[in-house]
C-alpha positions in Angstrom: -29.3 -13.4 -11.3 -26.2 -13.0 -13.2 -23.0 -14.3 -11.9 -19.5 -12.8 -12.4 -16.6 -15.2 -13.3 -13.4 -14.2 -12.2 -10.1 -15.2 -13.3 -8.5 -17.9 -11.0 -5.6 -15.3 -10.2 -8.2 -12.7 -9.1 -10.0 -14.9 -6.8 -9.2 -13.0 -3.5 -11.7 -11.3 -1.1 -11.0 -7.7 -2.3 -10.0 -6.6 -5.7 -6.8 -4.2 -6.2 -7.3 -0.8 -7.4 -4.7 0.8 -9.4 -3.7 3.8 -7.5 -0.3 5.0 -8.4 -0.1 7.7 -6.0 2.4 9.3 -3.8 2.5 8.0 -0.5 4.6 9.2 2.7 5.8 6.4 5.1 6.9 7.1 8.5 9.2 4.5 10.0 9.2 3.7 13.9 11.9 6.0 14.4 9.9 8.8 12.9 11.8 9.1 9.7 9.8 9.7 6.5 10.4 8.3 3.0 8.4 9.2 -0.2 7.0 6.3 -2.3 4.4 5.5 -4.8 1.6 3.4 -4.0 1.0 1.2 -7.0 -2.1 -0.7 -5.7 -4.7 -0.7 -3.0 -6.9 -3.4 -1.8 -9.3 -3.9 1.4 -6.2 -5.5 3.2 -3.0 -4.1 1.8 -1.2 -1.9 -0.8 1.8 -2.4 -2.8 4.2 0.3 -2.6 7.3 1.4 -4.8 10.0 3.0 -2.8 13.6 4.1 -3.2 14.6 2.3 0.2 14.3 -1.4 1.2 12.6 -2.4 4.3 12.8 -5.6 6.2 10.1 -7.8 6.5 8.0 -7.3 9.6 8.8 -3.7 9.6 5.9 -1.5 10.9 5.2 1.8 8.8 2.5 4.6 9.1 1.4 5.1 5.5 -0.5 8.5 4.4 -2.0 8.3 0.9 -3.3 12.1 0.0 -6.7 12.5 -1.3 -6.9 14.3 -4.7 -10.4 15.8 -3.7 -10.5 18.2 -1.0 -14.2 16.7 0.0 -12.3 13.5 1.3 -9.5 13.2 4.0 -6.2 11.4 3.2 -6.1 7.4 3.8 -4.0 7.2 6.7 -3.1 3.7 7.9 -0.4 1.5 9.8 1.1 -1.4 7.5 3.5 -4.5 7.9 5.7 -5.1 5.2 5.1 -8.7 4.1 7.9 -8.7 1.2 10.6 -6.5 -0.1 11.8 -7.1 -3.7 14.4 -5.3 -5.8 12.7 -3.6 -8.8 14.1 -1.2 -11.7 12.8 1.9 -9.4 14.4 0.8 -6.1 12.1 -1.8 -4.2 8.8 -3.2 -4.3 7.0 -3.6 -1.0 3.9 -5.9 -0.3 2.4 -4.7 2.9 -0.8 -5.5 5.0 -3.0 -2.9 6.3 -3.0 -3.6 10.1 -5.0 -0.3 11.2 -6.8 2.2 9.4 -6.7 5.8 11.2 -8.6 7.6 8.9 
């Protein structure tokens, strides 16, 4: 049985999938914002946003499906970090609940 060697930087429980897809974010007040989901893993997602969010902010995230046979990915996320970037802000989020 062959073992797959992973680079030290990728020794994580879930691989990150490069997504680069629009995502709709809704804050706790019902305000909606557009963003781009840069990557997705089993426990979180990295989101490019024009708006900054505080660490600990709870957001509803809706990632549309590109295939009619599959529903959109809908989840509740918590902002772990928010760092300035050339396009606005880069959010590191943890998925706390998968709705569908």
